C-alpha positions in Angstrom: -20.5 -12.6 -6.0 -21.7 -9.6 -4.1 -24.6 -9.1 -6.5 -25.9 -12.6 -5.9 -28.9 -13.2 -3.6 -28.2 -14.6 -0.1 -27.9 -18.4 -0.4 -26.7 -18.4 -4.0 -23.6 -20.3 -4.9 -20.7 -18.9 -6.9 -18.2 -21.2 -8.6 -14.7 -19.8 -8.1 -13.0 -22.4 -10.3 -11.1 -25.6 -10.2 -8.8 -26.2 -7.2 -6.1 -28.3 -8.8 -3.5 -29.6 -6.4 -1.6 -26.6 -5.0 2.2 -26.4 -5.6 4.3 -28.3 -3.1 4.7 -26.4 0.1 1.8 -24.1 -0.4 -0.8 -24.5 2.3 -4.3 -25.3 1.0 -5.7 -22.2 2.8 -3.3 -19.9 1.0 -4.4 -21.3 -2.4 -8.1 -20.9 -1.5 -7.7 -17.3 -0.3 -5.8 -16.5 -3.5 -8.8 -17.7 -5.5 -11.2 -15.6 -3.3 -9.1 -12.5 -3.7 -9.3 -12.9 -7.5 -13.1 -13.2 -7.3 -14.2 -10.4 -5.0 -14.3 -6.7 -6.0 -11.3 -4.5 -5.6 -11.3 -2.7 -2.2 -12.7 -5.7 -0.3 -11.4 -6.0 3.2 -11.2 -9.5 4.6 -12.1 -9.0 8.3 -12.1 -12.6 9.5 -11.3 -16.1 8.3 -12.4 -19.2 10.2 -10.7 -22.2 8.7 -12.5 -25.6 8.9 -10.8 -27.4 6.1 -7.9 -29.9 6.1 -4.2 -28.9 6.0 -3.3 -31.4 3.3 -2.4 -30.0 -0.1 -3.4 -32.7 -2.6 -7.1 -31.7 -2.6 -8.9 -31.4 -5.9 -12.4 -30.2 -6.9 -14.1 -26.9 -7.4 -14.2 -24.1 -4.9 -17.7 -22.8 -4.3 -18.6 -19.7 -2.4 -22.1 -19.2 -0.8 -23.3 -15.8 0.3 -24.7 -16.5 3.7 -25.6 -12.9 4.7 -25.2 -9.3 3.7 -25.9 -6.0 5.4 -24.8 -2.9 3.5 -21.2 -3.2 2.6 -20.6 -6.2 4.9 -21.1 -9.9 4.0 -20.4 -13.4 5.1 -19.3 -16.2 2.8 -19.1 -20.0 3.2 -16.4 -21.7 1.2 -16.8 -25.3 0.2 -14.7 -27.7 -1.9 -17.0 -29.7 -4.2 -15.6 -32.9 -5.7 -18.5 -34.9 -7.3 -21.0 -35.7 -4.5 -18.5 -34.9 -1.8 -18.7 -31.4 -0.2 -15.9 -30.3 2.2 -16.6 -27.2 4.3 -13.4 -25.2 4.1 -13.9 -21.8 5.7 -16.2 -19.0 6.7 -15.2 -15.5 5.7 -16.4 -12.1 6.8 -15.8 -9.4 4.2 -16.4 -5.7 3.9 -16.4 -3.4 0.8 -14.6 -0.2 1.4 -14.4 2.8 -1.0 -11.0 3.3 -2.6 -10.2 6.9 -1.5 -6.7 7.1 -2.9 -5.8 10.2 -0.9 -8.6 12.4 -2.1 -10.6 12.2 1.2 -13.2 14.8 2.1 -12.7 16.8 -1.1 -9.2 17.9 -0.2 -7.7 17.0 -3.6 -9.0 17.8 -7.0 -7.7 14.5 -8.4 -6.7 11.0 -7.5 -3.2 10.1 -6.1 -2.4 6.7 -7.4 0.2 4.2 -6.3 3.3 4.6 -8.5 2.9 8.3 -9.2 6.3 9.9 -9.0 8.1 13.2 -9.0 11.7 14.4 -8.7 13.5 17.6 -7.7 17.1 18.8 -7.6 18.8 20.7 -4.8 22.2 22.3 -4.4 23.9 21.7 -1.0 24.3 25.2 0.6 26.2 26.1 3.7 23.1 26.4 5.8 22.3 22.7 5.0 25.6 21.3 6.2 27.2 20.2 9.5 30.9 20.4 10.3 31.0 18.6 13.7 33.7 16.2 12.5 37.0 17.9 13.1 39.3 18.1 10.1 36.6 17.0 7.6 34.7 19.1 5.0 31.2 20.1 5.9 28.6 17.6 4.7 24.8 17.6 4.2 23.1 17.4 7.6 20.5 14.7 8.1 17.7 17.1 9.0 18.3 19.0 5.7 18.2 15.7 3.8 14.9 14.8 5.4 13.5 18.2 4.6 14.4 17.7 0.9 12.7 14.3 0.9 9.6 15.5 2.5 9.3 18.6 0.4 9.7 16.6 -2.8 7.0 14.2 -1.7 4.6 17.1 -0.8 5.3 18.5 -4.3 3.3 15.7 -5.8 0.2 16.7 -3.7 0.4 20.5 -3.9 -1.0 20.9 -7.5 -4.1 18.9 -6.4 -5.0 20.8 -3.2 -8.5 22.3 -3.2 -8.9 25.7 -1.5 -8.1 25.4 2.2 -6.3 22.1 2.0 -2.7 21.4 2.8 -0.5 18.5 3.9 2.0 18.0 6.7 4.7 15.4 7.3 3.5 12.8 9.9 6.0 10.0 9.6 9.7 9.6 8.7 11.7 6.4 8.2 14.9 7.5 6.4 18.5 6.2 6.2 21.3 8.7 5.6 23.8 6.5 3.8 26.3 8.8 2.1 27.9 12.2 2.3 27.0 15.2 0.1 29.5 18.0 0.0 28.9 21.8 -0.2 28.0 22.8 -3.7 27.1 19.3 -4.9 23.8 18.7 -6.7 21.3 16.2 -5.2 18.5 14.6 -7.2 15.6 13.5 -5.0 12.9 11.1 -6.1 9.5 10.5 -4.4 7.1 7.7 -5.5 3.6 7.0 -4.0 3.7 3.7 -2.2 0.2 3.8 -0.7 -2.7 6.3 -0.5 -5.3 5.6 2.2 -7.8 8.2 3.2 -5.9 11.4 4.2 -2.5 9.6 4.5 -0.2 9.2 1.6 3.1 7.3 2.0 6.0 7.8 -0.3 9.1 5.8 -1.2 11.9 8.4 -1.3 15.6 8.4 -2.3 18.3 10.9 -2.9 21.7 10.8 -4.7 24.5 12.7 -6.2 24.8 11.3 -9.7 25.0 7.5 -9.2 26.1 7.9 -5.6 23.3 7.1 -3.1 22.9 9.6 -0.3 19.7 8.4 1.5 16.5 6.5 1.1 13.4 5.3 3.0 9.8 6.4 3.4 7.9 9.5 4.5 4.2 10.1 4.9 2.1 13.2 4.3 -1.3 13.6 5.9 -3.9 15.9 4.4 -5.3 18.7 6.6 -7.6 21.7 6.4 -5.3 24.7 6.8 
């Protein structure tokens, strides 16, 4: 579609009646998403079409204008000689940086990449503010483990002078870990955009959950 000259039509396929309850606009945008290149940002949609779902025909995209990485599309539903103007779209192609912005990483950090570490609960990691109860792992210590495990996935990829710092925390501390117990911590890349990498994190003692949530690391020049 993006390689076509301005004014050229692109057939996006047959628009058979959408499933019950699915708005026509949602079905159309699904078809557009499947047709445009990966990394396309949909900046604006102006919907002109009907709300009814039993429409049939073929969805046609016309490239109305393009300037660099930005372009505008007109979407029509063509059914024989009848053409229904559905929407105008403004799109932009953006590079998929995947966390390797500005040469800070020697490789690409992809969604789903994962790592794990094990920690033993030591006295300095615990709190004993509940009278009559055994000391348990303190929440700040749990967060430190989660963040450090996430950063472990980035450290082997740092180029000279690069580092990362924790910039966001959204963690639940759901269970107690006692002095001497062994925690297993998992971190999985949930998203990598520019210098920011977000991780899904969780910790447990055996099958017993201790905490979970998300943390973010931002790449910096040290």
